[in-house]
KOLPA-663469 format. One record per residue (C-alpha): residue number from 1; x, y, z. Coordinates in Angstrom, 1 decimal. Layout:
N
NUM_X_Y_Z
...
! end
This chain:
86
1_-29.9_37.4_94.0
2_-33.1_38.1_91.9
3_-35.8_37.9_94.4
4_-39.6_38.3_93.8
5_-40.2_39.7_97.3
6_-38.7_43.0_98.5
7_-35.3_42.9_99.7
8_-34.8_44.1_103.3
9_-32.0_46.7_104.1
10_-30.0_44.1_106.1
11_-30.1_41.6_103.3
12_-29.1_44.1_100.7
13_-26.2_45.3_102.9
14_-25.0_41.7_103.3
15_-25.5_41.0_99.7
16_-23.2_44.1_98.7
17_-20.5_42.9_101.2
18_-20.5_39.4_99.8
19_-20.3_41.0_96.2
20_-17.3_43.1_97.2
21_-15.6_40.0_98.7
22_-16.2_37.8_95.8
23_-15.2_40.4_93.3
24_-12.2_42.0_94.9
25_-9.8_40.2_92.7
26_-11.5_41.1_89.3
27_-13.2_44.5_89.9
28_-11.5_47.7_89.3
29_-10.8_50.0_92.4
30_-13.6_52.4_91.3
31_-16.1_49.6_90.8
32_-15.3_48.5_94.5
33_-15.8_52.0_95.6
34_-19.1_52.2_93.8
35_-20.3_49.1_95.5
36_-19.3_50.6_98.8
37_-21.2_54.0_97.8
38_-24.3_51.7_96.9
39_-24.0_50.2_100.6
40_-24.1_53.7_102.0
41_-27.2_54.5_99.7
42_-28.8_51.5_101.1
43_-28.2_52.4_104.7
44_-29.9_55.8_103.8
45_-32.8_54.4_101.6
46_-36.2_55.5_102.6
47_-38.1_52.5_101.5
48_-38.5_49.2_99.5
49_-38.7_51.1_96.2
50_-35.2_52.6_96.7
51_-33.8_49.5_98.1
52_-35.0_47.7_94.9
53_-33.4_50.3_92.6
54_-30.1_50.0_94.6
55_-30.3_46.1_94.3
56_-30.7_46.6_90.6
57_-27.7_48.8_90.4
58_-25.6_46.4_92.4
59_-26.8_43.5_90.1
60_-25.9_45.3_87.0
61_-22.4_46.4_88.1
62_-21.7_42.8_89.4
63_-22.7_41.3_86.0
64_-20.6_43.8_84.2
65_-17.5_42.9_86.3
66_-18.1_39.2_85.8
67_-18.7_39.4_82.1
68_-15.5_41.7_81.7
69_-13.4_38.9_83.7
70_-14.9_36.2_81.5
71_-14.2_37.9_78.3
72_-10.7_39.3_79.0
73_-8.2_38.4_76.3
74_-5.6_35.8_77.5
75_-7.4_35.0_80.8
76_-9.4_31.8_81.4
77_-13.1_32.1_82.1
78_-12.8_31.6_85.8
79_-15.7_32.8_88.1
80_-14.9_34.6_91.3
81_-15.5_31.2_93.1
82_-12.2_29.9_91.4
83_-14.4_27.3_89.3
84_-14.0_27.3_85.5
85_-17.2_28.1_83.6
86_-18.3_25.4_81.4
! end
């Protein structure tokens, strides 16, 4: 998602929901819960700085889930979209 302009609350909440939907088959249950908690945090955030920090946390956890899925032993490198990574 990496944006240069500040993200709005609505955009961040939408990004979190999309992330949950895309990663539901590869993320651990506690990771999905963490994404949901970050959504609650975004709803209560006081300003753009807090939203930016929450966005960083979401992107970091998303990257971790995707890297773990690609590097799992015995599993093909399939992205959440179902396409193989070249």
